C-alpha positions, 0 to 999 in steps of 0.5 A, a space after each residue: 577484499 575488505 569485506 568480512 569472510 564469507 559475507 557475500 556467500 551468506 548473502 547470496 545463500 540467504 537470497 537463494 533460501 528465500 527465493 527457492 533458488 538454492 542451486 543458483 545461490 550455491 554456484 554464485 557463492 563459490 564464484 564470489 568467494 573464490 578470490 579468497 583462495 585464488 591470489 591472482 589479481 587483475 587491474 581492470 581499467 575504468 573502461 572495462 568496469 564501464 563495459 561490465 556495468 553496462 552489460 549488467 544493466 542490459 541483462 537486467 533490462 532483458 530480464 524485465 522484458 522477459 518476465 513482463 512477456 511471460 507474466 503480463 502482471 505486476 509480478 514481473 516487477 517483483 521477479 526482476 528485483 528478485 533476480 538482481 543479485 544474478 544480474 550484477 554478480 559480475 561486478 561483485 566478482 570484479 571487485 573481488 579480483 581487483 587489486 584496489 579495494 574500491 571502484 569508481 562509482 562513475 562506472 556504475 552510472 552512465 549519467 555520471 560518465 556523460 557528465 565527465 567526458 574527458 575521463 577524469 575521476 568523478 568519485 566517490 569510490 566504493 567497495 561494491 561488495 556492500 551494495 551487492 549485499 543490499 541487492 541480495 537482501 532486496 532480492 530476498 525480500 520480494 520472495 519473503 513469505 512474511 515470517 520471522 526468518 527473513 528478519 533473522 537473516 537480515 539481522 545476521 547479515 547486518 551483524 556480519 557486515 558491521 563487525 569488520 567496521 566496528 570502532 576499536 575504542 569501544 568494548 565488544 560488549 558495548 558494540 553487541 549491546 548497541 546492535 541488540 538495541 538496534 535489532 529490537 528497535 528495527 523489529 518494533 519499528 517495522 511493526 509500527 510502519 506496517 500499522 501506519 501503512 494499514 492506516 494510510 491504506 484504510 483512510 485512503 480507501 475511505 477517501 476514495 470510496 467517499 469520492 466514487 460512492 453512489 447510493 445503494 442500487 435498489 434494483 441490482 446488487 453485485 456480490 463478492 462471491 467467487 472472487 479471490 483475495 481478502 475482502 477489504 472493508 472501510 471503517 468510515 462512519 456512514 450513519 449515527 443512530 441514537 436509540 430510545 428505551 426498548 431498542 435492542 442491538 444488533 439492529 438491522 437497517 434495510 437498504 434493498 431487497 431482491 428476488 432474482 439471482 443470476 451469476 453472483 448478482 441479485 436483482 429486484 425484478 418487477 419492483 418499481 417505486 410506484 407507491 408515492 408517499 404523502 407527507 404530513 401537514 408539516 411536510 416532514 412526516 411520512 407515514 409508511 403503514 396506515 393501519 399499524 402502530 409503533 412502539 420503538 423509535 430511533 434517530 438516524 443521522 447521515 449523509 446522502 449524495 445528490 440529495 436522492 437515494 435509499 433511506 435506511 430503515 429498520 424492519 417494521 418501520 411505520 413512520 419517518 419524522 423530521 425529514 424534509 423532502 420533496 418526495 418519497 416513494 416505496 416499492 413492493 419490497 418495502 424499500 423507501 426512496 426519497 428525493 430532495 432531502 438535505 445532504 446531511 439528514 437527521 430523521 426519526 423512525 418509529 417502528 414495530 419489531 417483527 412488523 412488516 408492510 412488504 408485498 405478498 410473495 410471488 413465483 419469483 420468490 421460489 426460484 432456484 438456479 439449476 446450478 445450485 439445486 444439487 448442493 442445496 438438495 444435499 444440505 436439505 437431506 443432511 440437515 433433515 429439513 424435509 417435512 419440517 414446519 417453516 418456523 422449525 426449518 428456519 430455526 434449524 437452518 440458523 443453528 446449523 450455519 452457526 455451528 457448522 460454518 465459519 465467517 471469513 473475509 478470505 475469498 478463495 474463488 471457485 473450488 473444483 469448478 463448482 459455483 461459489 454457493 455450491 463450494 460454500 455449502 459442500 466444501 469450504 463451509 466458510 464465507 461472509 454474509 453474502 454467502 450465508 444470506 444467498 444460501 439461506 434463501 436457496 434452502 428456504 425456497 427449496 423447501 417451498 418457503 418464499 424468500 428474498 435476499 436483503 442487503 443493508 447494515 447491522 447496527 451494533 457498535 457503541 461509540 464512546 465519544 458520542 455515546 451513540 451507535 455508529 454504522 460503518 462501511 464495514 457494517 454492510 450486511 446481508 441476510 434472508 427474508 422468509 414468508 412464514 405464517 403469513 408475514 415476512 420474517 428476517 432470518 440472519 444466519 451469518 454466525 454472530 462471531 462476524 462482529 468480533 471478527 470485524 472488530 479484531 481487524 480494527 487498527 490501534 488508531 481507530 479511537 483517535 480517528 473516531 474522535 476526529 469524526 465525532 468532532 467533525 460531525 459536531 462542527 458541521 452540524 453547528 455550522 449548518 444550524 448557524 447557517 439556518 439561523 443567521 443566513 450565509 455563515 461562510 460569507 462572514 467567515 470569509 473576511 477574517 480568513 482572507 485578512 489572516 492570509 494577507 498578513 501571513 503573505 506579507 510576512 513571508 514576502 518580507 522575509 524572502 525578498 529577492 534582490 533585482 540582481 538575482 542574489 538573495 538578501 544575504 548576498 551569497 552567490 552559488 559557486 560554479 566550477 572552482 578556478 583551475 578545475 580544468 588543469 591538464 594534470 587530471 589527464 595524468 590522474 585518469 591514465 594512472 587510474 587505468 592501472 587499477 588505482 583510484 583517487 578520491 578527490 580529497 587525497 593529495 596527489 603526492 600521497 596518491 602518486 606515492 601509493 601507486 609507486 608502492 603498488 607498482 614498483 615498475 612504474 616508479 621511474 615514470 612517476 618520478 617525472 611527474 614532480 615538475 608537472 605536479 608543481 605546475 598543477 598546484 600553481 595552476 590550480 591554486 594560483 591560476 592568475 599567477 601563470 602566464 599564457 606561455 607557462 600554461 601552454 608549456 605545462 599542457 605540453 609537458 603533460 601531453 609528452 608524458 602521456 605520449 611516453 606512457 602510451 609508447 611504453 604500454 604499446 611496446 610492453 610484451 
């Protein structure tokens, strides 16, 4: 074995430690290191190597089938990879007891063997101990718990493997310093790759959601309460908001309101869009409240698919201006739906903070699911809410949630068979805005205060490029709406730290992505304005683009012109098999390799035969008879035109006679 001492034992031990298979790893380590204390060796034939390799592949396939049947999930793939060191341990053991230090790669791949059916060596030759080391690291990586121990073990194994192959002309401290540099480069490099992966995942999800995203459903809202995992949010910018003097942040934009809850889904019951809004004389102004005045204005820019959907509006909206639309309607919850608007909307909203034009509450605004009543009652008793005035109760609920609960996007699923809200209130005490909004609605209703569940967006992030506020997909928010003192009041009980929590998850690349989004926004607005002013802008832009493509295509075709005879302009013809590559002497090589010695193609036959003679003195007499055949081989190989048909036949017959003689000797050998 040419591998450093105890390298395989350390590799399989590392695998056992990471995969929690210490006993299996200890047994394999003893077996794989046994060739260092047992001097006996066995010259495995190429056929034996092929059979063992096929057996290992079969074991691997059987493991994959077993894990798939047992788990029926993607975990089967990880378990199969994790147990690869066990499946391929026989090949590593053959490498240890084989007299030669390398094995023919064709033994590991059936495809290569089929390419050379005559049994000639196809090379190259490798020490299987090092591929097995890689298998151990790969298997350990599937069970890694994402901490620093895995990288430390990887560094240790890599250092042990490279120590035996270091170059002597360099001092050891130079080698060690280079290894340290590589370790730090690998560590920070894999952090960079991880961040790149997060960037690709984030942008990929944005593109995917942009493709399938539908406008907000005003009648149904399925929450993520009760699910397991981490709630993934997108950084895609949905709206840009320009505020005027007096507009405070955070600002809530309502998208939908709901009054009925069933199994983690909110519904808007008896809330059709019956109130048709009439536009002003300019066709771009829509009055939402006739008897109210407004003192705040915001400007909103965004996209709407299919030119129809819900219009995000702040609470207390009085009028919408600069919005060309075919029609607009409102339901009794104050939600506005527009039809026939431009896909890229730019509109102004005038509103009064604290105002509301929503319909009166009814019995649906006081209903609590029976499964939630016990947990809600316990919270009311613990917080002393019974008998409190509605405004005081709302203040206590907000304070208690802010001080006793935490915001998180980690979804724990059901806890102890309880409903998601019951587990949130009595055990986990952590969740996202859907938990806080839903729980607040239930507590208010239990106190006799009509309440509704509202979903929309929180406007709170300043964009340095446009100097406006931006609303991202991850700014989607949910809160409660309570009917207190004769009007609807927004009650957002999600801890204010949720904004910081969301910002901390943003990647380092976000400023660059935001710059690109802002440039794209400005260019698309310019193109839309140009098209409105001068007609079909794309029609005029098409001709110069086509001209550039034609010029580039002509240059490409001139450089890649192909001759009619099939050769390239340089006249280089791809070579086929080399002349004389079918020499009968390769059958002699194949027979010798069955004795346990492999020949790499660059090694001269004279050196190969001499090496075999030194390793097997009892074969020297037979090897000496190859001198004449080797001379014929060189003539046939390098000067095939100089050999007549009769001479070639004599050469072939001489090879067959030598092989027959060896066959007789091997058969007669006791």
